[in-house]
Backbone as CSV, one residue per row, in Angstrom:
resi,resn,N_x,N_y,N_z,CA_x,CA_y,CA_z,C_x,C_y,C_z
1,MET,0.850,-1.310,0.026,-0.041,-0.048,-0.120,0.791,1.159,0.058
2,ASN,1.734,1.436,0.859,2.573,2.510,1.065,3.621,2.490,-0.185
3,ASN,4.270,1.597,-0.886,5.376,1.666,-1.729,4.891,1.365,-3.046
4,VAL,3.837,0.925,-3.381,3.143,0.606,-4.741,2.046,1.338,-4.983
5,VAL,0.733,0.877,-4.196,-0.706,1.561,-4.475,-0.777,2.833,-4.297
6,ASN,-0.476,3.421,-3.023,-0.637,4.783,-2.710,0.098,5.842,-3.535
7,PRO,1.679,5.348,-3.690,2.330,6.566,-4.530,1.715,6.831,-6.231
8,MET,1.437,5.405,-6.523,0.937,5.223,-7.875,-0.564,5.643,-8.347
9,ARG,-1.247,5.864,-7.084,-2.636,5.870,-7.005,-3.456,5.096,-7.763
10,ALA,-2.581,3.578,-7.523,-3.086,2.235,-8.438,-4.426,1.636,-8.156
11,ASP,-5.387,1.154,-9.077,-6.483,0.494,-8.674,-5.921,-1.088,-8.527
12,VAL,-6.639,-1.792,-8.010,-6.095,-3.441,-7.782,-7.060,-4.038,-8.204
13,PHE,-6.749,-5.247,-8.835,-7.475,-6.456,-9.459,-6.906,-7.656,-8.746
14,ALA,-7.670,-8.400,-8.004,-6.667,-9.477,-7.538,-7.696,-10.979,-7.876
15,VAL,-7.000,-11.859,-8.220,-7.528,-13.562,-8.446,-6.708,-14.184,-7.482
16,PHE,-7.393,-15.421,-6.598,-6.894,-16.290,-5.989,-7.852,-16.920,-5.568
17,GLU,-7.341,-18.506,-4.841,-8.527,-19.368,-4.507,-9.162,-18.793,-3.242
18,GLU,-10.516,-19.378,-3.229,-11.382,-18.613,-2.529,-10.974,-19.270,-0.699
19,SER,-10.572,-20.997,-0.929,-10.614,-21.462,-0.240,-9.185,-22.165,0.252
20,GLY,-8.256,-21.395,-0.434,-6.737,-21.631,-0.612,-6.242,-21.402,0.566
21,PRO,-4.919,-21.440,0.911,-4.318,-21.410,2.072,-3.538,-19.787,2.458
22,ALA,-3.818,-18.976,1.287,-3.405,-17.677,1.344,-4.067,-17.026,2.677
23,VAL,-2.941,-16.640,3.637,-3.373,-15.597,4.583,-2.774,-14.488,4.593
24,PHE,-2.956,-13.188,5.259,-2.438,-11.923,5.365,-1.609,-12.264,6.555
25,THR,-0.581,-12.189,6.615,0.552,-12.400,7.698,1.174,-11.045,8.112
26,MET,0.932,-9.856,7.730,1.523,-8.821,8.264,1.369,-8.542,9.406
27,LYS,2.328,-7.997,10.558,1.907,-7.946,11.624,0.957,-6.566,12.091
28,GLY,-0.058,-6.773,12.638,-0.827,-6.132,13.047,-2.336,-6.748,13.120
29,PRO,-3.550,-5.827,13.421,-4.856,-6.401,13.216,-5.183,-7.193,12.380
30,ASN,-4.639,-7.227,10.898,-5.196,-7.892,9.978,-4.117,-9.225,9.900
31,ASP,-3.579,-9.664,10.818,-2.878,-10.643,10.828,-3.302,-11.969,11.101
32,GLY,-3.038,-12.957,9.951,-3.524,-14.552,9.903,-4.984,-14.404,9.670
33,ILE,-5.714,-13.373,8.852,-6.812,-13.736,8.042,-7.010,-14.002,6.834
34,PRO,-7.927,-14.603,6.427,-7.569,-15.018,4.748,-7.656,-13.516,3.818
35,LEU,-7.292,-13.953,3.082,-6.726,-12.717,2.014,-8.307,-12.221,1.517
36,ARG,-9.237,-13.111,1.422,-10.363,-12.239,0.828,-11.156,-11.121,1.885
37,GLU,-10.687,-11.539,3.304,-10.888,-10.600,3.944,-10.378,-9.203,4.253
38,ALA,-8.886,-9.584,4.199,-7.868,-8.692,4.427,-7.651,-7.733,3.569
39,LEU,-7.922,-8.421,2.333,-7.508,-6.983,1.186,-8.422,-5.914,1.040
40,PRO,-9.731,-6.027,1.378,-10.447,-5.080,1.482,-10.395,-3.955,2.720
41,ARG,-9.783,-4.577,3.889,-9.564,-3.642,4.741,-8.059,-3.130,4.332
42,VAL,-7.327,-3.800,3.883,-5.695,-2.949,3.790,-5.974,-2.168,2.446
43,LEU,-6.572,-2.589,1.201,-6.421,-1.759,0.028,-7.702,-0.857,0.022
44,GLY,-8.531,-0.986,0.751,-10.099,-0.216,0.665,-10.521,0.024,-0.571
45,ALA,-10.818,1.620,-0.958,-11.298,1.704,-2.221,-10.511,1.474,-3.748
46,ARG,-9.343,1.325,-3.200,-8.569,0.848,-4.413,-8.189,-0.314,-4.737
47,LEU,-8.969,-1.505,-4.047,-9.280,-2.588,-4.702,-10.830,-2.660,-5.230
48,LYS,-10.532,-2.809,-6.683,-11.650,-2.819,-7.656,-12.356,-3.966,-7.441
49,MET,-11.741,-4.738,-7.896,-12.638,-6.224,-8.432,-11.563,-7.192,-8.105
50,VAL,-12.324,-8.564,-7.282,-11.439,-9.802,-6.861,-12.009,-10.868,-7.194
51,GLY,-11.413,-11.496,-8.012,-11.781,-12.919,-8.358,-11.439,-14.430,-7.921
52,LEU,-12.471,-15.180,-7.028,-12.334,-15.914,-6.368,-12.560,-17.010,-6.937
53,SER,-11.558,-18.297,-7.173,-11.668,-19.392,-7.861,-12.168,-20.305,-6.792
54,SER,-13.230,-21.310,-7.038,-13.128,-22.467,-6.184,-13.644,-23.379,-7.148
55,SER,-13.915,-24.819,-6.546,-13.749,-26.025,-7.261,-15.339,-26.405,-7.324
56,GLY,-16.407,-25.148,-6.758,-17.791,-25.448,-6.399,-18.428,-24.673,-7.627
57,PRO,-19.593,-24.791,-7.810,-20.178,-24.208,-9.375,-20.073,-22.494,-9.009
58,ALA,-19.776,-21.992,-7.511,-19.604,-20.867,-7.602,-19.192,-20.180,-6.416
59,CYS,-18.642,-18.851,-5.899,-17.901,-18.665,-4.656,-18.852,-18.419,-3.915
60,SER,-18.678,-19.079,-2.595,-19.616,-18.836,-1.674,-19.761,-17.400,-1.068
61,SER,-18.580,-16.843,-0.964,-18.279,-15.744,-0.405,-18.557,-14.582,-1.404
62,CYS,-18.432,-14.365,-2.490,-19.266,-13.404,-3.307,-19.762,-12.413,-3.096
63,ALA,-21.119,-12.668,-3.204,-22.199,-11.921,-2.584,-22.096,-11.302,-1.369
64,LEU,-21.488,-12.054,-0.370,-21.196,-11.596,0.985,-20.444,-10.701,1.018
65,LEU,-18.982,-10.677,0.124,-17.752,-9.756,0.610,-17.765,-8.473,-0.260
66,SER,-18.793,-8.599,-1.328,-18.787,-7.395,-2.020,-19.396,-5.741,-1.436
67,SER,-18.733,-4.912,-2.015,-19.075,-3.399,-1.265,-19.754,-2.390,-2.228
68,GLU,-19.255,-1.545,-2.056,-19.749,-0.355,-2.834,-18.792,-0.046,-3.601
69,THR,-17.251,-0.076,-2.991,-15.877,0.034,-3.893,-15.371,-1.197,-4.433
70,THR,-15.718,-2.544,-4.117,-15.008,-3.885,-4.338,-16.025,-4.938,-4.832
71,THR,-15.922,-5.402,-6.170,-17.128,-6.593,-6.784,-16.223,-7.889,-6.482
72,PHE,-16.824,-8.715,-5.842,-16.130,-10.101,-5.730,-16.822,-10.809,-6.574
73,VAL,-16.101,-11.385,-7.424,-16.952,-12.333,-8.526,-16.356,-13.867,-8.414
74,HIS,-16.925,-14.715,-9.154,-16.529,-16.320,-9.249,-15.657,-15.873,-10.730
75,VAL,-14.266,-17.081,-10.673,-13.469,-16.870,-11.534,-13.063,-18.282,-11.918
76,LYS,-12.561,-18.386,-13.088,-12.133,-20.082,-13.595,-11.320,-20.534,-12.467
77,GLN,-11.477,-21.746,-12.203,-10.232,-22.627,-11.266,-9.132,-23.199,-12.300
78,PRO,-8.075,-22.842,-11.777,-6.847,-23.237,-12.428,-6.895,-24.802,-12.357
79,THR,-6.360,-25.601,-13.352,-6.459,-26.955,-13.482,-5.179,-27.579,-13.759
80,GLY,-4.038,-26.672,-14.192,-2.782,-27.175,-14.757,-1.860,-27.338,-13.484
81,GLY,-0.546,-27.690,-13.866,0.552,-27.970,-12.446,1.092,-26.697,-13.221
82,LEU,2.491,-27.249,-12.477,3.883,-26.304,-12.393,3.327,-24.757,-12.511
83,GLY,3.569,-23.852,-13.475,3.231,-22.396,-13.326,1.934,-21.943,-13.953
84,GLU,1.257,-23.108,-14.455,-0.152,-22.741,-15.235,-1.294,-22.032,-14.570
85,PRO,-1.076,-22.091,-13.011,-2.062,-21.692,-12.707,-2.095,-20.007,-12.225
86,GLN,-0.804,-19.680,-12.287,-0.636,-18.333,-12.247,-0.630,-17.381,-13.432
87,TRP,-0.874,-18.071,-14.720,-1.112,-17.764,-15.699,-2.603,-17.596,-15.913
88,VAL,-3.095,-18.512,-15.498,-4.661,-18.628,-15.427,-5.679,-17.482,-14.942
89,ARG,-4.717,-17.295,-13.444,-5.033,-16.300,-12.562,-4.903,-14.719,-13.223
90,LEU,-3.905,-14.566,-13.663,-3.069,-13.600,-14.473,-4.362,-13.133,-15.881
91,LYS,-4.684,-14.066,-16.644,-5.845,-14.119,-17.455,-7.306,-13.449,-16.626
92,GLU,-7.488,-14.298,-15.776,-8.570,-13.912,-15.095,-8.650,-12.717,-14.776
93,ALA,-7.409,-12.306,-13.909,-7.456,-10.619,-13.191,-7.570,-9.633,-14.602
94,TRP,-6.891,-9.879,-15.606,-7.190,-8.923,-16.990,-8.465,-8.871,-17.109
95,LYS,-9.169,-9.898,-17.306,-10.711,-9.978,-17.791,-11.427,-9.002,-16.541
96,LEU,-11.088,-9.116,-15.401,-11.812,-8.394,-14.350,-11.449,-6.630,-14.579
97,MET,-10.106,-6.657,-14.925,-9.746,-4.858,-15.392,-10.761,-4.647,-16.682
98,GLU,-10.479,-5.440,-17.767,-11.345,-4.920,-18.708,-12.999,-4.772,-18.352
99,ILE,-13.603,-5.534,-17.668,-15.107,-5.360,-17.399,-15.035,-3.835,-16.536
100,TYR,-14.129,-3.522,-15.613,-13.752,-2.422,-14.752,-13.789,-1.510,-15.970
101,GLU,-12.928,-1.197,-17.028,-12.667,-0.294,-17.552,-13.995,-0.139,-18.554
102,THR,-14.805,-1.200,-19.156,-15.792,-0.908,-19.764,-17.008,-0.367,-19.000
103,LYS,-16.688,-0.572,-17.742,-17.925,0.082,-16.971,-17.524,1.541,-16.835
104,MET,-16.511,1.771,-16.554,-16.022,3.164,-16.241,-15.954,3.870,-17.373
105,HIS,-15.462,3.489,-18.175,-15.610,4.301,-20.010,-14.520,4.681,-20.007
106,PHE,-13.050,4.056,-19.978,-11.850,4.545,-19.878,-11.011,3.449,-20.055
107,LYS,-9.447,3.452,-20.112,-8.460,2.570,-20.446,-7.237,2.808,-19.402
108,TYR,-7.099,1.712,-18.909,-5.606,2.214,-17.975,-4.528,2.345,-19.006
109,ASP,-3.448,3.131,-18.523,-2.275,3.589,-19.658,-1.272,2.600,-19.171
110,ILE,-0.926,2.321,-18.009,0.132,1.265,-17.598,-1.036,0.077,-16.829
111,VAL,-0.275,-1.016,-17.017,-0.717,-2.331,-16.152,0.499,-3.192,-15.476
112,ILE,0.308,-3.110,-14.099,1.576,-3.926,-13.455,0.871,-5.250,-12.843
113,LYS,1.603,-6.262,-13.196,1.475,-7.436,-12.543,2.167,-7.630,-11.276
114,LEU,1.786,-7.691,-10.128,2.919,-7.931,-8.975,2.055,-8.833,-8.101
115,ARG,2.902,-10.083,-7.584,2.500,-10.789,-6.815,2.242,-10.199,-5.492
116,PHE,1.534,-11.211,-4.675,1.036,-10.506,-3.169,2.492,-10.658,-2.466
117,ASP,3.342,-11.498,-2.746,4.543,-11.919,-1.875,5.871,-10.985,-2.350
118,CYS,5.539,-9.892,-3.158,6.546,-9.282,-4.004,6.199,-7.723,-3.168
119,THR,7.536,-7.476,-2.170,7.034,-6.285,-1.431,8.684,-5.285,-1.792
120,THR,7.968,-4.277,-2.071,9.283,-3.145,-2.928,9.641,-2.709,-1.381
121,LEU,11.024,-2.535,-1.278,11.267,-1.694,-0.087,11.381,-0.613,0.169
122,HIS,10.834,0.750,-1.212,10.832,1.686,-0.951,9.791,2.026,-2.065
123,ASN,9.422,3.452,-2.349,8.446,3.847,-3.229,9.066,3.498,-4.382
124,TRP,8.008,2.829,-5.220,8.171,2.310,-6.666,8.163,3.402,-7.742
125,ASN,8.927,4.286,-8.406,8.660,5.184,-9.058,8.890,4.491,-10.392
126,LEU,7.858,3.780,-10.984,8.114,3.357,-12.355,7.854,4.427,-13.300
127,CYS,7.322,5.311,-13.183,7.313,6.315,-14.430,8.425,7.178,-14.494
128,ALA,9.800,6.893,-13.846,11.190,7.489,-13.815,11.826,6.159,-14.842
129,SER,11.203,5.390,-14.952,11.865,4.335,-15.945,12.230,4.969,-17.266
130,ASP,13.313,4.610,-17.985,13.545,5.443,-19.076,12.874,4.651,-20.123
131,ALA,12.119,3.454,-19.942,10.802,3.081,-21.038,9.864,3.704,-21.071
132,ILE,9.418,3.990,-19.912,8.084,4.604,-19.545,7.919,5.979,-20.157
133,SER,8.874,6.996,-19.749,9.436,8.218,-20.339,9.733,8.316,-21.986
134,SER,9.821,7.502,-22.323,9.769,7.353,-24.042,8.461,7.655,-24.369
135,SER,8.490,8.435,-25.406,7.345,8.729,-26.165,6.765,7.851,-27.137
136,ASN,7.565,6.752,-26.985,6.717,5.629,-27.877,7.056,4.267,-27.158
137,PHE,6.228,4.284,-25.627,6.241,3.384,-24.835,5.333,2.038,-25.623
138,ARG,6.301,0.944,-25.783,5.599,-0.270,-26.325,6.187,-1.427,-25.668
139,ALA,6.147,-1.711,-24.843,7.237,-2.537,-24.104,6.570,-3.232,-22.880
140,ILE,7.129,-4.390,-22.841,6.456,-5.218,-21.324,8.060,-5.318,-20.786
141,HIS,7.705,-5.035,-19.354,9.413,-5.124,-18.821,9.246,-6.246,-17.689
142,ALA,10.092,-6.605,-17.154,9.792,-7.915,-16.119,11.016,-8.074,-15.226
143,CYS,10.846,-8.169,-14.021,11.593,-8.604,-12.889,11.452,-9.858,-12.780
144,THR,11.599,-11.189,-13.112,11.258,-12.399,-13.038,9.810,-12.395,-12.753
145,ASP,9.266,-13.631,-12.378,7.739,-13.584,-12.439,6.765,-12.791,-11.245
146,HIS,7.623,-12.003,-10.395,7.115,-11.339,-9.160,6.386,-10.331,-9.673
147,VAL,6.990,-9.339,-10.808,6.826,-8.074,-11.346,6.797,-8.242,-12.831
148,PHE,5.916,-7.796,-13.283,6.350,-7.103,-14.584,5.243,-6.183,-15.217
149,TRP,5.503,-5.222,-16.188,4.379,-4.042,-16.073,4.785,-3.447,-17.737
150,GLY,3.839,-2.886,-18.204,3.806,-2.377,-19.624,2.727,-1.596,-19.735
């Protein structure tokens, strides 16, 4: 929040398993609670849409968790092995972003894919990048699978 979302005034679209083992483990009042509950508390109005995958026909938490600023929806359950689930989740998050863009009648200029377990140690000034400041920015930039942007 302090090093990426707030400085960039970024909107967040997230996809993860509804009943997965992911918990928010930062020290403080949100410690040890499921991501589906922690993310709205931490990200507030910056969290626009969350896709929850589950093995059932629909996610049981979606309607209950949706609010004025955040919509929770059921998304495709990844089925492959190795790295495939990450790419399925990225595709589902991209779909959520496109739905939001259509609803709000605008398009994002820059999109960042950032894993929840990737934390920058300082304010991330993405716009200071030589590639971003170029008048002909048409590239994808990456730092392993933890983060890439374009």
